[in-house]
N, CA, C, O and the ligand as a Tripos MOL2 file, in Angstrom:
@<TRIPOS>MOLECULE
protein
  249   247    63     0     0
PROTEIN
NO_CHARGES

@<TRIPOS>ATOM
      1 N          15.5290  -17.0390    2.7060 N.3       1 MET1
      2 CA         14.1560  -17.3730    2.3330 C.3       1 MET1
      3 C          13.5700  -16.2610    1.4670 C.2       1 MET1
      4 O          13.1140  -15.2440    1.9880 O.2       1 MET1
      5 N          13.5800  -16.4400    0.2090 N.am      2 ALA2
      6 CA         13.0420  -15.4170   -0.6860 C.3       2 ALA2
      7 C          11.6100  -15.7250   -1.0850 C.2       2 ALA2
      8 O          10.9620  -14.9400   -1.7780 O.2       2 ALA2
      9 N          11.1210  -16.8800   -0.6410 N.am      3 ASP3
     10 CA          9.7560  -17.2490   -1.0210 C.3       3 ASP3
     11 C           8.7400  -16.3060   -0.4010 C.2       3 ASP3
     12 O           8.9000  -15.8090    0.7150 O.2       3 ASP3
     13 N           7.7050  -16.0870   -1.1640 N.am      4 ARG4
     14 CA          6.5950  -15.3140   -0.6280 C.3       4 ARG4
     15 C           5.6420  -16.2820    0.0510 C.2       4 ARG4
     16 O           4.8970  -17.0000   -0.6160 O.2       4 ARG4
     17 N           5.6650  -16.3000    1.3330 N.am      5 THR5
     18 CA          4.8860  -17.2720    2.0770 C.3       5 THR5
     19 C           3.5670  -16.6700    2.5220 C.2       5 THR5
     20 O           3.3880  -15.4530    2.5820 O.2       5 THR5
     21 N           2.6590  -17.5720    2.8300 N.am      6 THR6
     22 CA          1.3870  -17.1220    3.3810 C.3       6 THR6
     23 C           1.4410  -17.2260    4.8960 C.2       6 THR6
     24 O           2.1970  -18.0220    5.4520 O.2       6 THR6
     25 N           0.6460  -16.4280    5.5370 N.am      7 GLY7
     26 CA          0.6340  -16.4340    6.9830 C.3       7 GLY7
     27 C           1.7180  -15.5510    7.5450 C.2       7 GLY7
     28 O           2.7050  -15.2480    6.8750 O.2       7 GLY7
     29 N           1.5260  -15.1380    8.7870 N.am      8 GLY8
     30 CA          2.5120  -14.2730    9.3940 C.3       8 GLY8
     31 C           2.5130  -12.9030    8.7510 C.2       8 GLY8
     32 O           1.5600  -12.5000    8.0840 O.2       8 GLY8
     33 N           3.5920  -12.2140    8.9680 N.am      9 GLN9
     34 CA          3.6710  -10.8660    8.4400 C.3       9 GLN9
     35 C           4.0940  -10.9120    6.9930 C.2       9 GLN9
     36 O           5.0590  -11.5790    6.6210 O.2       9 GLN9
     37 N           3.3500  -10.1900    6.1910 N.am     10 ARG10
     38 CA          3.7130  -10.0730    4.7900 C.3      10 ARG10
     39 C           3.9120   -8.6090    4.4610 C.2      10 ARG10
     40 O           3.1380   -7.7470    4.8770 O.2      10 ARG10
     41 N           4.9360   -8.3530    3.7280 N.am     11 ALA11
     42 CA          5.2340   -6.9750    3.3820 C.3      11 ALA11
     43 C           5.6980   -6.8950    1.9350 C.2      11 ALA11
     44 O           6.6360   -6.1700    1.6050 O.2      11 ALA11
     45 N           5.0220   -7.6530    1.0780 N.am     12 ASP12
     46 CA          5.3650   -7.5980   -0.3290 C.3      12 ASP12
     47 C           5.2250   -6.1730   -0.8540 C.2      12 ASP12
     48 O           6.0490   -5.6760   -1.6220 O.2      12 ASP12
     49 N           4.1600   -5.5480   -0.4100 N.am     13 TYR13
     50 CA          3.9370   -4.1640   -0.8030 C.3      13 TYR13
     51 C           3.4880   -3.3750    0.4140 C.2      13 TYR13
     52 O           2.5480   -3.7560    1.1110 O.2      13 TYR13
     53 N           4.1630   -2.2980    0.6500 N.am     14 VAL14
     54 CA          3.6490   -1.3300    1.6110 C.3      14 VAL14
     55 C           3.3400   -0.0750    0.8210 C.2      14 VAL14
     56 O           4.2300    0.5960    0.2990 O.2      14 VAL14
     57 N           2.0790    0.2160    0.7510 N.am     15 ILE15
     58 CA          1.6540    1.3060   -0.1100 C.3      15 ILE15
     59 C           1.6500    2.6140    0.6670 C.2      15 ILE15
     60 O           1.0730    2.7250    1.7480 O.2      15 ILE15
     61 N           2.3020    3.5790    0.0850 N.am     16 HIS16
     62 CA          2.2840    4.9280    0.6320 C.3      16 HIS16
     63 C           1.6940    5.8720   -0.3890 C.2      16 HIS16
     64 O           1.8100    5.6700   -1.5970 O.2      16 HIS16
     65 N           1.0660    6.8960    0.1210 N.am     17 ARG17
     66 CA          0.6800    7.9750   -0.7650 C.3      17 ARG17
     67 C           1.8940    8.8310   -1.0690 C.2      17 ARG17
     68 O           2.8840    8.8410   -0.3380 O.2      17 ARG17
     69 N           1.7780    9.5530   -2.1840 N.am     18 ALA18
     70 CA          2.9170   10.3420   -2.6430 C.3      18 ALA18
     71 C           3.2800   11.4410   -1.6540 C.2      18 ALA18
     72 O           4.4120   11.9260   -1.6430 O.2      18 ALA18
     73 N           2.3220   11.8300   -0.8280 N.am     19 ASP19
     74 CA          2.5830   12.9100    0.1150 C.3      19 ASP19
     75 C           2.7630   12.3850    1.5410 C.2      19 ASP19
     76 O           2.5930   13.1190    2.5150 O.2      19 ASP19
     77 N           3.1100   11.1010    1.6420 N.am     20 CYS20
     78 CA          3.2810   10.5020    2.9570 C.3      20 CYS20
     79 C           4.3690   11.2160    3.7420 C.2      20 CYS20
     80 O           5.4080   11.5930    3.2000 O.2      20 CYS20
     81 N           4.1080   11.3940    5.0280 N.am     21 ALA21
     82 CA          5.0510   12.1020    5.8880 C.3      21 ALA21
     83 C           5.8390   11.1560    6.7850 C.2      21 ALA21
     84 O           6.5570   11.5960    7.6820 O.2      21 ALA21
     85 N           5.7010    9.8480    6.5380 N.am     22 SER22
     86 CA          6.3530    8.8960    7.4250 C.3      22 SER22
     87 C           7.8590    8.8710    7.2280 C.2      22 SER22
     88 O           8.6050    8.4920    8.1310 O.2      22 SER22
     89 N           8.2960    9.2700    6.0630 N.am     23 GLY23
     90 CA          9.7210    9.2850    5.7840 C.3      23 GLY23
     91 C          10.2750    7.9370    5.3820 C.2      23 GLY23
     92 O          11.4790    7.7980    5.1650 O.2      23 GLY23
     93 N           9.4070    6.9360    5.2790 N.am     24 THR24
     94 CA          9.8560    5.6100    4.8830 C.3      24 THR24
     95 C           9.1670    5.2120    3.5920 C.2      24 THR24
     96 O           8.2790    4.3600    3.5780 O.2      24 THR24
     97 N           9.5840    5.8300    2.5330 N.am     25 HIS25
     98 CA          8.9250    5.6220    1.2530 C.3      25 HIS25
     99 C           9.4940    4.4200    0.5290 C.2      25 HIS25
    100 O          10.0500    4.5400   -0.5620 O.2      25 HIS25
    101 N           9.3510    3.2810    1.1360 N.am     26 SER26
    102 CA          9.8090    2.0630    0.5010 C.3      26 SER26
    103 C           9.0350    0.8900    1.0650 C.2      26 SER26
    104 O           8.5790    0.9590    2.2070 O.2      26 SER26
    105 N           8.8700   -0.1850    0.3120 N.am     27 PRO27
    106 CA          9.3790   -0.3440   -1.0400 C.3      27 PRO27
    107 C           8.5000    0.3020   -2.0960 C.2      27 PRO27
    108 O           8.9140    0.4170   -3.2500 O.2      27 PRO27
    109 N           7.3110    0.7220   -1.7340 N.am     28 VAL28
    110 CA          6.4050    1.2720   -2.7460 C.3      28 VAL28
    111 C           5.9400    2.6490   -2.3270 C.2      28 VAL28
    112 O           5.3990    2.8420   -1.2390 O.2      28 VAL28
    113 N           6.1620    3.5930   -3.2090 N.am     29 LEU29
    114 CA          5.5940    4.9120   -3.0340 C.3      29 LEU29
    115 C           4.6530    5.1490   -4.1930 C.2      29 LEU29
    116 O           5.0830    5.2680   -5.3400 O.2      29 LEU29
    117 N           3.3920    5.2180   -3.8970 N.am     30 ALA30
    118 CA          2.4020    5.2340   -4.9560 C.3      30 ALA30
    119 C           1.7570    6.5950   -5.0780 C.2      30 ALA30
    120 O           1.5580    7.3140   -4.0990 O.2      30 ALA30
    121 N           1.4400    6.9180   -6.3050 N.am     31 THR31
    122 CA          0.5410    8.0370   -6.5200 C.3      31 THR31
    123 C          -0.8540    7.6070   -6.1050 C.2      31 THR31
    124 O          -1.0950    6.4210   -5.8790 O.2      31 THR31
    125 N          -1.7560    8.5330   -6.0030 N.am     32 ASP32
    126 CA         -3.1200    8.1670   -5.6290 C.3      32 ASP32
    127 C          -3.6720    7.1190   -6.5760 C.2      32 ASP32
    128 O          -4.2840    6.1410   -6.1460 O.2      32 ASP32
    129 N          -3.4550    7.3220   -7.8580 N.am     33 GLN33
    130 CA         -3.9990    6.3900   -8.8440 C.3      33 GLN33
    131 C          -3.3430    5.0230   -8.7120 C.2      33 GLN33
    132 O          -4.0140    3.9960   -8.8130 O.2      33 GLN33
    133 N          -2.0480    5.0100   -8.4900 N.am     34 GLU34
    134 CA         -1.3390    3.7440   -8.3250 C.3      34 GLU34
    135 C          -1.7810    3.0290   -7.0660 C.2      34 GLU34
    136 O          -1.9190    1.8050   -7.0550 O.2      34 GLU34
    137 N          -2.0030    3.7850   -6.0110 N.am     35 ALA35
    138 CA         -2.4620    3.1950   -4.7610 C.3      35 ALA35
    139 C          -3.8120    2.5230   -4.9630 C.2      35 ALA35
    140 O          -4.0450    1.4160   -4.4790 O.2      35 ALA35
    141 N          -4.6830    3.1930   -5.6700 N.am     36 LEU36
    142 CA         -5.9960    2.6190   -5.9370 C.3      36 LEU36
    143 C          -5.8720    1.3280   -6.7220 C.2      36 LEU36
    144 O          -6.5620    0.3500   -6.4350 O.2      36 LEU36
    145 N          -4.9970    1.3260   -7.7060 N.am     37 GLN37
    146 CA         -4.8280    0.1350   -8.5350 C.3      37 GLN37
    147 C          -4.2520   -1.0090   -7.7230 C.2      37 GLN37
    148 O          -4.6640   -2.1580   -7.8830 O.2      37 GLN37
    149 N          -3.3040   -0.7020   -6.8560 N.am     38 LEU38
    150 CA         -2.7010   -1.7350   -6.0270 C.3      38 LEU38
    151 C          -3.7040   -2.2830   -5.0240 C.2      38 LEU38
    152 O          -3.7690   -3.4910   -4.7930 O.2      38 LEU38
    153 N          -4.4800   -1.3930   -4.4360 N.am     39 LEU39
    154 CA         -5.4640   -1.8230   -3.4520 C.3      39 LEU39
    155 C          -6.5520   -2.6700   -4.0990 C.2      39 LEU39
    156 O          -7.1070   -3.5700   -3.4680 O.2      39 LEU39
    157 N          -6.8500   -2.3800   -5.3550 N.am     40 ALA40
    158 CA         -7.9020   -3.1100   -6.0560 C.3      40 ALA40
    159 C          -7.3730   -4.3850   -6.6920 C.2      40 ALA40
    160 O          -8.1530   -5.2180   -7.1520 O.2      40 ALA40
    161 N          -6.0790   -4.5410   -6.7200 N.am     41 GLY41
    162 CA         -5.4690   -5.6600   -7.4080 C.3      41 GLY41
    163 C          -5.4420   -6.9200   -6.5720 C.2      41 GLY41
    164 O          -5.8540   -6.9120   -5.4120 O.2      41 GLY41
    165 N          -4.9550   -8.0090   -7.1610 N.am     42 PRO42
    166 CA         -4.9650   -9.3150   -6.5040 C.3      42 PRO42
    167 C          -3.8380   -9.5180   -5.4940 C.2      42 PRO42
    168 O          -3.8810  -10.4530   -4.6950 O.2      42 PRO42
    169 N          -2.8450   -8.6610   -5.5260 N.am     43 ASP43
    170 CA         -1.6890   -8.8640   -4.6560 C.3      43 ASP43
    171 C          -2.0080   -8.4900   -3.2240 C.2      43 ASP43
    172 O          -2.7940   -7.5840   -2.9490 O.2      43 ASP43
    173 N          -1.3700   -9.2200   -2.3200 N.am     44 GLU44
    174 CA         -1.4790   -8.8500   -0.9100 C.3      44 GLU44
    175 C          -0.7580   -7.5270   -0.7030 C.2      44 GLU44
    176 O           0.3690   -7.3370   -1.1620 O.2      44 GLU44
    177 N          -1.4140   -6.6360   -0.0170 N.am     45 THR45
    178 CA         -0.8210   -5.3300    0.1870 C.3      45 THR45
    179 C          -0.9450   -4.9090    1.6360 C.2      45 THR45
    180 O          -1.9060   -5.2470    2.3260 O.2      45 THR45
    181 N           0.0320   -4.1770    2.0700 N.am     46 LEU46
    182 CA         -0.0560   -3.5140    3.3610 C.3      46 LEU46
    183 C          -0.1320   -2.0190    3.1030 C.2      46 LEU46
    184 O           0.4950   -1.4970    2.1810 O.2      46 LEU46
    185 N          -0.8890   -1.3620    3.9100 N.am     47 THR47
    186 CA         -1.0010    0.0740    3.7230 C.3      47 THR47
    187 C          -0.3430    0.7990    4.8800 C.2      47 THR47
    188 O          -0.3760    0.3470    6.0240 O.2      47 THR47
    189 N           0.2470    1.9130    4.5600 N.am     48 CYS48
    190 CA          0.9510    2.6990    5.5540 C.3      48 CYS48
    191 C          -0.0290    3.2650    6.5760 C.2      48 CYS48
    192 O          -1.0890    3.7800    6.2220 O.2      48 CYS48
    193 N           0.3410    3.1620    7.8380 N.am     49 ALA49
    194 CA         -0.5330    3.6420    8.9030 C.3      49 ALA49
    195 C          -0.4670    5.1560    9.0470 C.2      49 ALA49
    196 O          -1.2840    5.7590    9.7430 O.2      49 ALA49
    197 N           0.5020    5.7600    8.3890 N.am     50 VAL50
    198 CA          0.6530    7.2060    8.4990 C.3      50 VAL50
    199 C          -0.2060    7.9190    7.4520 C.2      50 VAL50
    200 O          -0.9850    8.8170    7.7730 O.2      50 VAL50
    201 N          -0.0460    7.5030    6.2030 N.am     51 CYS51
    202 CA         -0.7410    8.2200    5.1350 C.3      51 CYS51
    203 C          -2.0490    7.5400    4.7410 C.2      51 CYS51
    204 O          -2.8540    8.1110    4.0040 O.2      51 CYS51
    205 N          -2.2600    6.3170    5.2330 N.am     52 LYS52
    206 CA         -3.5300    5.6170    5.0480 C.3      52 LYS52
    207 C          -4.0600    5.6780    3.6120 C.2      52 LYS52
    208 O          -5.1030    6.2810    3.3600 O.2      52 LYS52
    209 N          -3.3540    5.0630    2.6880 N.am     53 PRO53
    210 CA         -3.8120    5.1070    1.2970 C.3      53 PRO53
    211 C          -5.1560    4.4370    1.0980 C.2      53 PRO53
    212 O          -5.8490    4.7330    0.1250 O.2      53 PRO53
    213 N          -5.5450    3.5360    2.0010 N.am     54 GLU54
    214 CA         -6.8340    2.8920    1.8390 C.3      54 GLU54
    215 C          -7.9780    3.8920    1.9520 C.2      54 GLU54
    216 O          -9.0860    3.6350    1.4820 O.2      54 GLU54
    217 N          -7.7040    5.0270    2.5760 N.am     55 ALA55
    218 CA         -8.7230    6.0620    2.6750 C.3      55 ALA55
    219 C          -9.1010    6.5950    1.3020 C.2      55 ALA55
    220 O         -10.1750    7.1660    1.1200 O.2      55 ALA55
    221 N          -8.2000    6.4000    0.3330 N.am     56 LEU56
    222 CA         -8.4930    6.8330   -1.0280 C.3      56 LEU56
    223 C          -9.7290    6.1470   -1.5700 C.2      56 LEU56
    224 O         -10.5110    6.7440   -2.3100 O.2      56 LEU56
    225 N          -9.8990    4.8970   -1.1980 N.am     57 LEU57
    226 CA        -11.0460    4.1560   -1.6950 C.3      57 LEU57
    227 C         -12.3420    4.7960   -1.2470 C.2      57 LEU57
    228 O         -13.3050    4.8920   -2.0080 O.2      57 LEU57
    229 N         -12.3480    5.2290   -0.0060 N.am     58 ARG58
    230 CA        -13.5550    5.9110    0.4810 C.3      58 ARG58
    231 C         -13.6820    7.2890   -0.1680 C.2      58 ARG58
    232 O         -14.7750    7.7450   -0.5030 O.2      58 ARG58
    233 N         -12.5310    7.9310   -0.3330 N.am     59 HIS59
    234 CA        -12.5500    9.2620   -0.9310 C.3      59 HIS59
    235 C         -13.1260    9.2210   -2.3390 C.2      59 HIS59
    236 O         -13.8840   10.1030   -2.7410 O.2      59 HIS59
    237 N         -12.7560    8.1890   -3.0770 N.am     60 TYR60
    238 CA        -13.2160    8.0910   -4.4470 C.3      60 TYR60
    239 C         -14.5210    7.3020   -4.5470 C.2      60 TYR60
    240 O         -15.0630    7.1350   -5.6400 O.2      60 TYR60
    241 N         -15.0210    6.8200   -3.4210 N.am     61 GLY61
    242 CA        -16.2970    6.1460   -3.4160 C.3      61 GLY61
    243 C         -16.2630    4.7800   -4.0440 C.2      61 GLY61
    244 O         -17.2900    4.2720   -4.4960 O.2      61 GLY61
    245 N         -15.0630    4.1620   -4.0790 N.am     62 ALA62
    246 CA        -14.9530    2.8410   -4.6850 C.3      62 ALA62
    247 C         -15.3710    1.7570   -3.7070 C.2      62 ALA62
    248 O         -15.3420    0.5740   -4.0470 O.2      62 ALA62
    249 ZN          2.9470    6.3190    4.2110 Zn       63 ZN63
@<TRIPOS>BOND
     1     1     2 1
     2     2     3 1
     3     3     4 2
     4     3     5 am
     5     5     6 1
     6     6     7 1
     7     7     8 2
     8     7     9 am
     9     9    10 1
    10    10    11 1
    11    11    12 2
    12    11    13 am
    13    13    14 1
    14    14    15 1
    15    15    16 2
    16    15    17 am
    17    17    18 1
    18    18    19 1
    19    19    20 2
    20    19    21 am
    21    21    22 1
    22    22    23 1
    23    23    24 2
    24    23    25 am
    25    25    26 1
    26    26    27 1
    27    27    28 2
    28    27    29 am
    29    29    30 1
    30    30    31 1
    31    31    32 2
    32    31    33 am
    33    33    34 1
    34    34    35 1
    35    35    36 2
    36    35    37 am
    37    37    38 1
    38    38    39 1
    39    39    40 2
    40    39    41 am
    41    41    42 1
    42    42    43 1
    43    43    44 2
    44    43    45 am
    45    45    46 1
    46    46    47 1
    47    47    48 2
    48    47    49 am
    49    49    50 1
    50    50    51 1
    51    51    52 2
    52    51    53 am
    53    53    54 1
    54    54    55 1
    55    55    56 2
    56    55    57 am
    57    57    58 1
    58    58    59 1
    59    59    60 2
    60    59    61 am
    61    61    62 1
    62    62    63 1
    63    63    64 2
    64    63    65 am
    65    65    66 1
    66    66    67 1
    67    67    68 2
    68    67    69 am
    69    69    70 1
    70    70    71 1
    71    71    72 2
    72    71    73 am
    73    73    74 1
    74    74    75 1
    75    75    76 2
    76    75    77 am
    77    77    78 1
    78    78    79 1
    79    79    80 2
    80    79    81 am
    81    81    82 1
    82    82    83 1
    83    83    84 2
    84    83    85 am
    85    85    86 1
    86    86    87 1
    87    87    88 2
    88    87    89 am
    89    89    90 1
    90    90    91 1
    91    91    92 2
    92    91    93 am
    93    93    94 1
    94    94    95 1
    95    95    96 2
    96    95    97 am
    97    97    98 1
    98    98    99 1
    99    99   100 2
   100    99   101 am
   101   101   102 1
   102   102   103 1
   103   103   104 2
   104   103   105 am
   105   105   106 1
   106   106   107 1
   107   107   108 2
   108   107   109 am
   109   109   110 1
   110   110   111 1
   111   111   112 2
   112   111   113 am
   113   113   114 1
   114   114   115 1
   115   115   116 2
   116   115   117 am
   117   117   118 1
   118   118   119 1
   119   119   120 2
   120   119   121 am
   121   121   122 1
   122   122   123 1
   123   123   124 2
   124   123   125 am
   125   125   126 1
   126   126   127 1
   127   127   128 2
   128   127   129 am
   129   129   130 1
   130   130   131 1
   131   131   132 2
   132   131   133 am
   133   133   134 1
   134   134   135 1
   135   135   136 2
   136   135   137 am
   137   137   138 1
   138   138   139 1
   139   139   140 2
   140   139   141 am
   141   141   142 1
   142   142   143 1
   143   143   144 2
   144   143   145 am
   145   145   146 1
   146   146   147 1
   147   147   148 2
   148   147   149 am
   149   149   150 1
   150   150   151 1
   151   151   152 2
   152   151   153 am
   153   153   154 1
   154   154   155 1
   155   155   156 2
   156   155   157 am
   157   157   158 1
   158   158   159 1
   159   159   160 2
   160   159   161 am
   161   161   162 1
   162   162   163 1
   163   163   164 2
   164   163   165 am
   165   165   166 1
   166   166   167 1
   167   167   168 2
   168   167   169 am
   169   169   170 1
   170   170   171 1
   171   171   172 2
   172   171   173 am
   173   173   174 1
   174   174   175 1
   175   175   176 2
   176   175   177 am
   177   177   178 1
   178   178   179 1
   179   179   180 2
   180   179   181 am
   181   181   182 1
   182   182   183 1
   183   183   184 2
   184   183   185 am
   185   185   186 1
   186   186   187 1
   187   187   188 2
   188   187   189 am
   189   189   190 1
   190   190   191 1
   191   191   192 2
   192   191   193 am
   193   193   194 1
   194   194   195 1
   195   195   196 2
   196   195   197 am
   197   197   198 1
   198   198   199 1
   199   199   200 2
   200   199   201 am
   201   201   202 1
   202   202   203 1
   203   203   204 2
   204   203   205 am
   205   205   206 1
   206   206   207 1
   207   207   208 2
   208   207   209 am
   209   209   210 1
   210   210   211 1
   211   211   212 2
   212   211   213 am
   213   213   214 1
   214   214   215 1
   215   215   216 2
   216   215   217 am
   217   217   218 1
   218   218   219 1
   219   219   220 2
   220   219   221 am
   221   221   222 1
   222   222   223 1
   223   223   224 2
   224   223   225 am
   225   225   226 1
   226   226   227 1
   227   227   228 2
   228   227   229 am
   229   229   230 1
   230   230   231 1
   231   231   232 2
   232   231   233 am
   233   233   234 1
   234   234   235 1
   235   235   236 2
   236   235   237 am
   237   237   238 1
   238   238   239 1
   239   239   240 2
   240   239   241 am
   241   241   242 1
   242   242   243 1
   243   243   244 2
   244   243   245 am
   245   245   246 1
   246   246   247 1
   247   247   248 2
@<TRIPOS>SUBSTRUCTURE
     1 MET1         2 RESIDUE 1 A MET
     2 ALA2         6 RESIDUE 1 A ALA
     3 ASP3        10 RESIDUE 1 A ASP
     4 ARG4        14 RESIDUE 1 A ARG
     5 THR5        18 RESIDUE 1 A THR
     6 THR6        22 RESIDUE 1 A THR
     7 GLY7        26 RESIDUE 1 A GLY
     8 GLY8        30 RESIDUE 1 A GLY
     9 GLN9        34 RESIDUE 1 A GLN
    10 ARG10       38 RESIDUE 1 A ARG
    11 ALA11       42 RESIDUE 1 A ALA
    12 ASP12       46 RESIDUE 1 A ASP
    13 TYR13       50 RESIDUE 1 A TYR
    14 VAL14       54 RESIDUE 1 A VAL
    15 ILE15       58 RESIDUE 1 A ILE
    16 HIS16       62 RESIDUE 1 A HIS
    17 ARG17       66 RESIDUE 1 A ARG
    18 ALA18       70 RESIDUE 1 A ALA
    19 ASP19       74 RESIDUE 1 A ASP
    20 CYS20       78 RESIDUE 1 A CYS
    21 ALA21       82 RESIDUE 1 A ALA
    22 SER22       86 RESIDUE 1 A SER
    23 GLY23       90 RESIDUE 1 A GLY
    24 THR24       94 RESIDUE 1 A THR
    25 HIS25       98 RESIDUE 1 A HIS
    26 SER26      102 RESIDUE 1 A SER
    27 PRO27      106 RESIDUE 1 A PRO
    28 VAL28      110 RESIDUE 1 A VAL
    29 LEU29      114 RESIDUE 1 A LEU
    30 ALA30      118 RESIDUE 1 A ALA
    31 THR31      122 RESIDUE 1 A THR
    32 ASP32      126 RESIDUE 1 A ASP
    33 GLN33      130 RESIDUE 1 A GLN
    34 GLU34      134 RESIDUE 1 A GLU
    35 ALA35      138 RESIDUE 1 A ALA
    36 LEU36      142 RESIDUE 1 A LEU
    37 GLN37      146 RESIDUE 1 A GLN
    38 LEU38      150 RESIDUE 1 A LEU
    39 LEU39      154 RESIDUE 1 A LEU
    40 ALA40      158 RESIDUE 1 A ALA
    41 GLY41      162 RESIDUE 1 A GLY
    42 PRO42      166 RESIDUE 1 A PRO
    43 ASP43      170 RESIDUE 1 A ASP
    44 GLU44      174 RESIDUE 1 A GLU
    45 THR45      178 RESIDUE 1 A THR
    46 LEU46      182 RESIDUE 1 A LEU
    47 THR47      186 RESIDUE 1 A THR
    48 CYS48      190 RESIDUE 1 A CYS
    49 ALA49      194 RESIDUE 1 A ALA
    50 VAL50      198 RESIDUE 1 A VAL
    51 CYS51      202 RESIDUE 1 A CYS
    52 LYS52      206 RESIDUE 1 A LYS
    53 PRO53      210 RESIDUE 1 A PRO
    54 GLU54      214 RESIDUE 1 A GLU
    55 ALA55      218 RESIDUE 1 A ALA
    56 LEU56      222 RESIDUE 1 A LEU
    57 LEU57      226 RESIDUE 1 A LEU
    58 ARG58      230 RESIDUE 1 A ARG
    59 HIS59      234 RESIDUE 1 A HIS
    60 TYR60      238 RESIDUE 1 A TYR
    61 GLY61      242 RESIDUE 1 A GLY
    62 ALA62      246 RESIDUE 1 A ALA
    63 ZN63       249 GROUP 0 **** ****
């Protein structure tokens, strides 16, 4: 099943910050700027619970 389905767990993107300490830098390892762009974009995204890239949005006041 390669289809991107709705519902359930989706992991099309797991966004990590470049300095993430989780050790699982896949499938996406983003710079701060890339993380912001991904978070602001239309794609469904998951954020890493370790490095919390979504905190960037608050940091930058977006
Ligand atoms: Zn991470």
